N, C-alpha and C positions, 0 to 999 in steps of 0.2 A: 480346109475348114471343116470343122465337124460341128454339127448341130447337136446340142446336148439335149438329152431327155432326162430331166430329173426333177424329182419331187422336192421342191424347196419350200419348207415352211418358214415364213418370215413374218415380221411385223408389217403393218401396212406400208411403211417405207422400206423398200427392199434393202437388205443387208448384203454384204459381199457374198456373192455366190449362192449356191443352192444350199447353202448350209443353213441357216436355220435359226429361227428363234421362235416366235410363238406360233399360233396355229393358222396361219394363212399360207398361201402358196403362189406367189408370182413365180415363175419358174425359170429354169435355166434354159433358155429357149434357143432358138436357132439363130443366133446372130452370127455373123459371118466368120471372118477369118479364123480366129483362134479356136473355133469350135470344131475342129477337125473335120473329117470328111463325111460326115453325117452318120450319125446314128449308130444306133444300137449295133453293137457288135453281134454277129450271129455266130454261135459256137460251132465248133468243128463237128461235122457229121460225115466226113468222108468225101469222096469225089462227087461232084455234081456237074451235070451238063445243062443246067438251067440257063435260059436266055437272060438278057439284061433286064427284062421286065417281068417275067413270069414267075410264079411261085414254084418252090421246089417240091419234088415228090419224095425225096429221100427223107427218112425219119431218123432222129437222134436215137441211138441204141443205148439201152441200159448197160451199166457196168456189172460185172459179176457180183453176186451177193457177198461172197467171202472176201475178206481183206487179204491182198497179196502179202506174202511174208516180208517183202522189202519195205512195205508201208507200215508194218506192225509197230515200229518205234514211234511213228507219228501218231498212230491211233491210240497208243498206250499213254500218251501225255496226260497230265493233270494240270489244270490251270492253277497257277500260284497267284492269288489275288493280292493286290496292294491298293493303297489309297491313290485316287486319281488327282486329288486336289479339287474335285468337283463334288459338292455335297451330295451324298447318297449313292455315289457311283464307285465301283471298284474297277481296276484295270489289270490286265495280264498280257503276256506275250507268249504266243505259241509258234511252233515251227511247222512248216510244210515243205515238201521237196520243191526245189526250183524247177526241176523237170520230172514230171511223173513217169516218163519213160526211162529215166536214169536217176532213181531216188538217191543213189550214193553220190551224186554230183554236186551236192550243196543244198543249202536251205534258204527259205524265205521266212522272215520274221513277220508274224501277223499281230497287229494290235487289236485287242479285244476289250470291250467294256461291258459292264452289266449293272443294272439296278435291280436289286432283289425284290421279289413280290412283297407287297406291303400287307396283304391280308385285308380283311378276313376271307375265309374260304380256302378250300383245298388248292394247293399250288398245282398248276397245270403244266409246269415245265418252263423251258426257255422260249421266248418269242423273239426270233431274229428279225431285225429291221434293216432295210436298205433304201436310201432316198433316190437312187438312180445315178444318172450321169451319162455314160460311165465316167467315173472320176470323183463323184460326190463322196464325202467322208461319212461313212455310216456311224463311226464313233461320234463325230461332231453332231450328227443328226439325233442320235440317241440322247446325248447329254444335253443338247439345247432344246430338243422338242419331244421326241417320242417317249423318253423315260419320265418326263414330267407332264407332257401334254396329251398323251393318249388317254382315253376314257379311264376314269378311276377304277371301274370294275375290271377292266382288262389288266391294268397295272397291279391290281390287288391279287390276281391269280397267276400272273406270269412274271418271271424274271425277264426284263427287257434287255436284250443282248444285241450287240453290234460288233461287226468285224470290218475294219477297213480292208477293202480288197487289196491284193498284192499290187504294188505300184501306186497306191493311193494314200495320200495324207501321211498317217503314222506307220503304214506298212511298206517300208522301203520305197518311198515315192520316186516315181519317174521324174526326171528333171530335163528341161530343154533349154529355154531362153531365160536370161535374168530379167529383172524388172525393166530397165531401160529398153532392152531389145524387145520385150513383150509390148511395151508402149508403142514402139515403131510398128511391130507386127499387127497390132489391133487397129492401127490407123491406115493400113494398106488399103488402097482402093480395090474394092471387090466387084466393081462394075466397070471393067476396063473398056475404054472407048477407042483405043487404037493399039497398034503393035507395041509401042513403048510401054503403055500401061499394062498390057498383057504380060510382057516380059518381066515387069516389076513384080507383078503378082506371082508369077511362076517362081521367080527368084526368092520371094518371101516364103513360099511353101517349101522350096528346096532347102533354104537356110534352117527353117524350123526343123525339118526332118533330119538334116545333117547333125544339128546340135543335139537332138534327141538321141541319135545313134552314138554320138561321141560321149555324151554324159551318162547315158543309161544303157550301155551296151550289154551288161550282164543280164539285165531283167527284161529287155525289150522284146525278146522272143517268147517270153513266158508270162504274159499278162492277159491271156485269153479268158473269155467268160467261162469256158469249160474248166480251166484250171482254178479259177476263183470258186466255182461251184464245188469242185472237189475239196478245196480248202475249207469251205463251210462244213463239209461232212466231217473233216478232221476235228474242227472246233466243236461240232455237235457231240462227237464221241468224247472229247475231252471234258465236256460239261456233264456227261452222264445221261444224255437224253437219248431214248430209243428212237425217236423220230424228230424231225426238224419242223417246227412251227415257224411261220414266216409271214411278214408283211413287206412286200416290195412295191415301190412306186416307179413308174416310168421305165427306164432301163432296168431298174430292180425287178421288173416283171420278167424280163428276159433271163436275168440271173436266176430268179426263182423257178421259172419254167424249165430252165436247163438243169437245175438241181433235180426237179421232179423227173425229168427225162432220164437222167443218169442213175438216180436212186429212187425209183418209184416206191419200193417197199419201205423206205425210210422217210417218206414224205408225210408229214402230219397235216395240220391245218394251214393251208397256203392261201394268202390273199394277194392277188396280182392286180394292182390298181394303176390305171393308165397304161393299158397293155400294149406290147409290141408284137409284131408278127415276124417270127424268126424265119419264115419260109421265103421272105422277099429279098432280092438282091439289092445292093446299095442304090442303084439308079431308081428303082421303084420306091424304095424307102424315102429317098430324098424328094422325089416328086410328090409322093403322098403327104409328106410333112410340109412341103411348100403349100399344097392345097389346104392343109390344116391351119397354117398361119393366115392364109387368106380368109378362111371361114371365121377365125377369131377376130381378124381385123374388121370384117363386115359387121360383126356384133358390136365391136367397139365404135365403129363409124355410126351405126344407127343410134347408139346411146349418146355419142359425143354431140351430135347435132341437136339433141334435146336439152343440152346443158348450156347455160348462158356464157360459159367461158370457153366454148369449143373454138379453137383457132382454125379449124379446117372446114367450117361450114355453119349454117344456121338451120333452124327448124325447117324441114322440107327439102334440104339439100340431099340429093340421091347419094347412096353409099359409093357408087362408082365415081361421082364427082369428088367426094371426100378423098378417095384413093388417089385420084389425079392431082388433087391439091397437095397431098403429102409427097407424092412422087416429084412434083415440081419443086417443092422445098428441098428434097434430097438433091436434085440437080443443081440448085443454087449453092448448096453446101459443097458439092463436088468441085465447083469452080471457085468458090470463095468461102472457105471455112470461117467460122465465127469464134470470138473469144469465149473462154470458159472461166477465167480466173484461176486456172489450175497452177499449182506451185511448180509443176514440172514443165510448164509452158505449153501444154497440149491445147490445141484448138479443136473445135467440133467440125469434122468433115462428114461426108456422107456415110462412111463406114461406121464410125462410132454412133452417129445419130440413128442409123438403121438398127444397130445393135440395141440401143436404148429403147426404141419402139418395140422391137420384138421381145425384149425382156419383159415389158409390161403386158404383153399378150398372154402370159402364163396365168394371170389371175386378175379377174375383173376388179378386185379391190385396188389394183394399181392404176386403173384408168383415170381417176381424178389426178393422180400425180403426173401421169403422162400428159393430160390436157394442160396442166400448169407448166410442165417442162416445155411442151411444144409452143405454148403461148409466149413464154419468155424468149424462146429461140426465134420464133417467127416475127414477133412484134418488137422485141427489145434487143434483138441481136445478142442474146445472152444464152450460151450453150451449156451453162453449169448444170441445169436440171437433167438434161439428156445424158450428160457425161456421168452423173451419179447413177443413172439407170444402167448405162453401159458398164461402168465399173462393177456394179453389183453382179452383172451377168458373168463377168470375167473373174470375179473374186479378187479384185485389186484393192489393196488397203490404202489408207491415207498417206502412208509413207512410200508408196510406189512399189510395194512388193505384191506378188501374186501367189495365190495358193498353187498347188500343182494340178488343179482341176483340168486346165486346158491341155497340159502335157499328158496326163493320164487318159483324158478323153480321146486324144488322137491315138495314143499307143494301143488302147483296147480296140477302138473302132478299126484301125488299119490292120490289126492282127485278125480280127474276127470275120472280116469280109473282104473279098477282092475289091479294088477301087472301083468307084462308079464310072470314072472316065480315066483314060490313060494319057490324054493330050489336050492342050487348049483347043485344037481343032475339033475334037469331039464335043467339047463343051459348047463351042460356038454353034454347032449344029443343034444342040439341045436347048439353047436359050429360048427360042420361040415357044417350045412346049412348056417350059417352066413359067414363062411370062403369061401363057394362057392359064396356067394353074393359079398364078398370083401376079396380076399386073403390077402390084407395088413391090413385092419382094422377089419375084421370080428370077430376075437376072442375077442378083447377088447370090441367091441360094443355088443357082446352077453352078456358078463359079466356085461356090463353097464346096462343091462336090469333087473338086480336083485334088485336094490336099494329099490323099493317100497314094496318088500316082507316083509320088517321089519318096515314099517311105523306105527307110533303109532295111526293113525286115519284110520278108515275104509273108503274106497272110497264111494262116493255118486253118481258117474256117471257111465254110461255104453256107449258103442258104439251106435251110432244112426245116422240116416239120418237127414238132415235138408232141408226142402222143401220151407219154407217161403211162403206159398201160400197167395197171395194177396199183396205181396211186389211189388214195381216198379222194373224196370230193375236193375240188380246187375252185375257189371263187375268183372269177375274172371280172374286173370292173372297167367299164368304158363310159366316158363322158361324151355326149353327142357333139359338142362343139369344142373338143379338146384341140388346142393348136399344135402340140408337140407329138402326141400319140393319137392320131385320128381314130375315131370310133370304129371304123372298119377293121382296124388292127385288133381291137378287142374281140370283135365278132369272129375274126379269122383265128385268133389263138384259142378262143373258146371252142371253135369247131375242130381244132386239132386235138386238144386235150380230151382224152376219152372220158374223164370223170368231171368235166368242168360244169360250173353253173355261171352263166353270164348275168351280172347285175348292171343295169343301165341307169346312168344318171343323165337326165335331160337338162343340160345346162352348159355354162361357159366355164373356162378355166381348165387347168391341167390337173388331172386326178380328182378324186371325189371324197375319199375318206377323211374325216376331220375338217371338212371345209364348209360346214354349216347345214348340210342336209341331214335332218334327224332320221329320215327314211334310210339313207345310205348307212349312216352310223349304226343304227339299231340292227340292220340286217347283217353287217359285218361283225358287230359285237356278239350277236346271237351265234354266229358261226364260230368265232374264236372261243367263246365261253362254253357253248353246249355242243358244238360240232354240227349244228343244223344249218345247212347251206340255204341261201335264198330260194324261194319257189321258182320253178322254171318261168322264164320270161319276166321276172321281176323288174319293174321300172320305177324310178324315183325322180322327183323334180324339186 
């Protein structure tokens, strides 16, 4: 399982996946199985001897300033824009080498979109955007949100540009399971109670990995974050920009920081919102994120009991009791799934219910929807509402098809970091630590950390620091009660980047830009438009 970190702007009713529609952000959070082995891929930085829990000391090194002769044909490309079928947007396809170590070995086709600056005012160049994941479609995000929903003054001065990362959406997508098999996969019990259930979970991970290897063999070794960052530099050159300006959310912060580490002299104005810490190994990332979801759930619980329709408690009910009530409901579903009215015959068991709850933790605007869904399930034996939330997390459409989000998420995560755990026995030993971090979600998220153990391709990355020495000011944004990218990660990344400014949002939800804080938005807009980073220690609420 991989927990996704991505910035998903959606309407108050979550749409499939992190992809996007208006200016809110329930996020693609950490729901279990299909979310691959957790987290953010960390890009390759050479050998590392870090333990399973400590931060890395090795730093990502910058690439040479000069372009190697073998890459000159890629850097010499010019985008040939065509109509996208989306009003105001143009599209193009550019090439990148499949393997940067062997550029003559074949290409990857990258899907690019842009919406040109509307004016008035002098054009400031391209502003690349990425919503996270890994596996979120940047093209979809730009066309459905950023290119029309970013502040007008920003869109007036920048061409909004997005590139689907290699292996994602329109850029030669990685594929693993078909729709019916994904339905089975997402319903697999992720809190095994005995040897039989453990074996079933392991078999599910193995089948997912084997199918990815069989269906995407050519690309599977070449979807790392480092390679995607290098692809962005090729696109930057093709667009004629001397430097790359960028807004990345969630996993997109890791991608943006990786770019800055590889190309500090070509890094322009970079906003890293909902930051990740690339120095941590997968075990620590998983455990930190588990604690993050617990923090978000505590906020939800305190709010829920103040509402008349809260099915988990009444005014005065302690948050710990709210959590126990939810966990008891999950146990009932584990034994006796309930109907959903789904055309494919799916019922709501513990796995899908947990995914639905976690999906709603990404944005407090989803809490009312979650209360209603839980109420229907707990009081009326109707699981339809929680199934809608789970399907939004997995980007499953009404016809039973899935985007490639979960496939790409696993492919990138498992390539970027060594697996958190190598065996079920290791997970069993870790479960108490995870349950301490989150009594409600800990066991499931511990088992979610096992997926990469069976991946058909060896990881190429290791935990590492990113310093980006020589880059201009980089704005790192952290939300204090962010469920998917805990605030400590933003502080850690800001401490690594030599030219960073940390902007803190004291609030709930995943990421901060464009989510209702005038303080956050004005600080980021000033940086993007005038190059003025926030004052040291800037905090917003």
